BALUMSE-215549 format. One record per residue (C-alpha): x, y, z; residue number from 1; residue in one letter. Coordinates in Angstrom, 2 decimals. Example, Ala and Ser with C-alpha at 12.3 -4.5 7.8 and 13.67 -1.06 7.14 Angstrom:
<romis>
+---------+---------+---------+-----+------+
|      xx |      yy |      zz |  nr | rest |
+---------+---------+---------+-----+------+
|   12.30 |   -4.50 |    7.80 |   1 |    A |
|   13.67 |   -1.06 |    7.14 |   2 |    S |
+---------+---------+---------+-----+------+
</romis>
This chain:
<romis>
+---------+---------+---------+-----+------+
|      xx |      yy |      zz |  nr | rest |
+---------+---------+---------+-----+------+
|   -7.38 |  -38.55 |   44.85 |   1 |    M |
|   -5.49 |  -40.28 |   47.64 |   2 |    N |
|   -6.05 |  -39.72 |   51.26 |   3 |    R |
|   -3.11 |  -37.36 |   51.81 |   4 |    L |
|   -4.25 |  -35.07 |   48.93 |   5 |    D |
|   -7.77 |  -35.02 |   50.36 |   6 |    H |
|   -6.43 |  -33.99 |   53.83 |   7 |    Q |
|   -4.26 |  -31.33 |   52.24 |   8 |    L |
|   -7.19 |  -29.98 |   50.21 |   9 |    N |
|   -9.42 |  -29.77 |   53.33 |  10 |    R |
|   -6.59 |  -27.90 |   55.11 |  11 |    L |
|   -6.19 |  -25.39 |   52.30 |  12 |    F |
|  -10.00 |  -24.81 |   52.22 |  13 |    Q |
|  -10.08 |  -24.32 |   55.97 |  14 |    A |
|   -7.21 |  -21.79 |   55.73 |  15 |    A |
|   -8.97 |  -19.94 |   52.98 |  16 |    A |
|  -12.15 |  -19.65 |   55.14 |  17 |    R |
|  -10.29 |  -18.44 |   58.14 |  18 |    A |
|  -10.89 |  -14.82 |   59.16 |  19 |    R |
|   -7.76 |  -12.57 |   58.74 |  20 |    R |
|   -7.41 |   -9.44 |   60.78 |  21 |    E |
|   -5.76 |   -6.63 |   59.02 |  22 |    I |
|   -3.35 |   -4.66 |   61.22 |  23 |    P |
|   -4.62 |   -1.18 |   61.91 |  24 |    R |
|   -1.25 |    0.56 |   62.54 |  25 |    G |
|    2.45 |    0.22 |   63.23 |  26 |    V |
|    3.32 |   -1.34 |   66.54 |  27 |    P |
|    4.47 |    1.22 |   69.17 |  28 |    F |
|    8.07 |   -0.23 |   69.51 |  29 |    A |
|    8.66 |    0.10 |   65.75 |  30 |    V |
|    7.29 |    3.64 |   65.66 |  31 |    E |
|    9.30 |    4.74 |   68.68 |  32 |    A |
|   12.52 |    3.30 |   67.20 |  33 |    Q |
|   11.90 |    5.01 |   63.87 |  34 |    A |
|   11.24 |    8.25 |   65.56 |  35 |    L |
|   14.33 |    7.91 |   67.66 |  36 |    A |
|   16.53 |    7.30 |   64.64 |  37 |    Q |
|   14.99 |   10.21 |   62.80 |  38 |    W |
|   15.53 |   12.62 |   65.69 |  39 |    R |
|   19.07 |   11.42 |   66.16 |  40 |    G |
|   20.02 |   12.55 |   62.77 |  41 |    G |
|   22.23 |   10.70 |   60.23 |  42 |    P |
|   24.15 |    7.71 |   61.52 |  43 |    D |
|   27.76 |    8.80 |   61.77 |  44 |    T |
|   29.00 |    5.20 |   62.61 |  45 |    R |
|   29.16 |    4.11 |   59.06 |  46 |    D |
|   31.74 |    1.32 |   58.63 |  47 |    D |
|   33.09 |    2.76 |   55.37 |  48 |    G |
|   34.16 |    6.05 |   57.03 |  49 |    F |
|   35.80 |    4.69 |   60.24 |  50 |    V |
|   39.30 |    5.23 |   58.94 |  51 |    L |
|   38.54 |    8.59 |   57.27 |  52 |    L |
|   39.98 |   10.77 |   60.16 |  53 |    P |
|   43.17 |    8.66 |   60.16 |  54 |    L |
|   43.58 |    8.99 |   56.39 |  55 |    V |
|   43.04 |   12.76 |   56.66 |  56 |    R |
|   45.72 |   13.03 |   59.29 |  57 |    R |
|   48.16 |   10.96 |   57.35 |  58 |    A |
|   47.59 |   13.08 |   54.18 |  59 |    F |
|   48.13 |   16.23 |   56.15 |  60 |    A |
|   51.37 |   14.84 |   57.68 |  61 |    L |
|   52.58 |   13.84 |   54.14 |  62 |    A |
|   51.92 |   17.29 |   52.84 |  63 |    C |
|   53.83 |   18.87 |   55.77 |  64 |    V |
|   56.75 |   16.46 |   55.24 |  65 |    L |
|   56.82 |   17.24 |   51.50 |  66 |    A |
|   56.90 |   21.04 |   52.25 |  67 |    L |
|   59.71 |   20.53 |   54.71 |  68 |    I |
|   61.72 |   18.52 |   52.17 |  69 |    A |
|   61.16 |   21.14 |   49.55 |  70 |    L |
|   62.21 |   23.90 |   51.99 |  71 |    A |
|   65.35 |   22.09 |   52.96 |  72 |    L |
|   66.36 |   21.45 |   49.27 |  73 |    S |
|   65.41 |   24.94 |   47.94 |  74 |    Y |
|   68.88 |   26.41 |   48.18 |  75 |    P |
|   70.26 |   23.54 |   46.07 |  76 |    K |
|   67.44 |   23.96 |   43.51 |  77 |    L |
|   67.98 |   27.61 |   43.04 |  78 |    T |
|   71.81 |   27.38 |   42.87 |  79 |    Q |
|   73.41 |   27.69 |   39.47 |  80 |    H |
|   75.46 |   24.69 |   38.62 |  81 |    P |
|   79.23 |   25.08 |   38.57 |  82 |    S |
|   81.27 |   24.96 |   35.34 |  83 |    D |
|   82.49 |   21.44 |   35.99 |  84 |    E |
|   79.00 |   20.12 |   36.27 |  85 |    V |
|   77.97 |   21.94 |   33.11 |  86 |    V |
|   80.90 |   20.37 |   31.19 |  87 |    I |
|   80.18 |   16.89 |   32.53 |  88 |    I |
|   76.48 |   17.13 |   31.71 |  89 |    N |
|   76.95 |   18.69 |   28.21 |  90 |    S |
|   77.03 |   15.34 |   26.28 |  91 |    P |
|   73.84 |   14.33 |   28.04 |  92 |    V |
|   72.16 |   17.58 |   27.24 |  93 |    T |
|   73.29 |   17.48 |   23.57 |  94 |    L |
|   71.99 |   13.91 |   23.07 |  95 |    S |
|   68.45 |   15.15 |   23.95 |  96 |    Y |
|   68.44 |   17.66 |   21.07 |  97 |    L |
|   66.49 |   16.58 |   17.96 |  98 |    P |
+---------+---------+---------+-----+------+
</romis>
């Protein structure tokens, strides 16, 4: 055994004989922080939901715009086509028949 191994072995033996104190409880700072987070409720600052209010507003605006477009085009949708349009579209409708 060389000198370095002998010194390392002595160091390990001394460390094994050293008295270790087992902590009795949680430090006060950790306990206080855990209680403060628990009392504060769930964390609402989650990074995944930062844009959620903006997405909700954009979706609501898109729905309103779609309803406005439907209301403005409703008279044309309920109108019966004129005879000229029916005659012009008849080859197209006949080609869809089986």
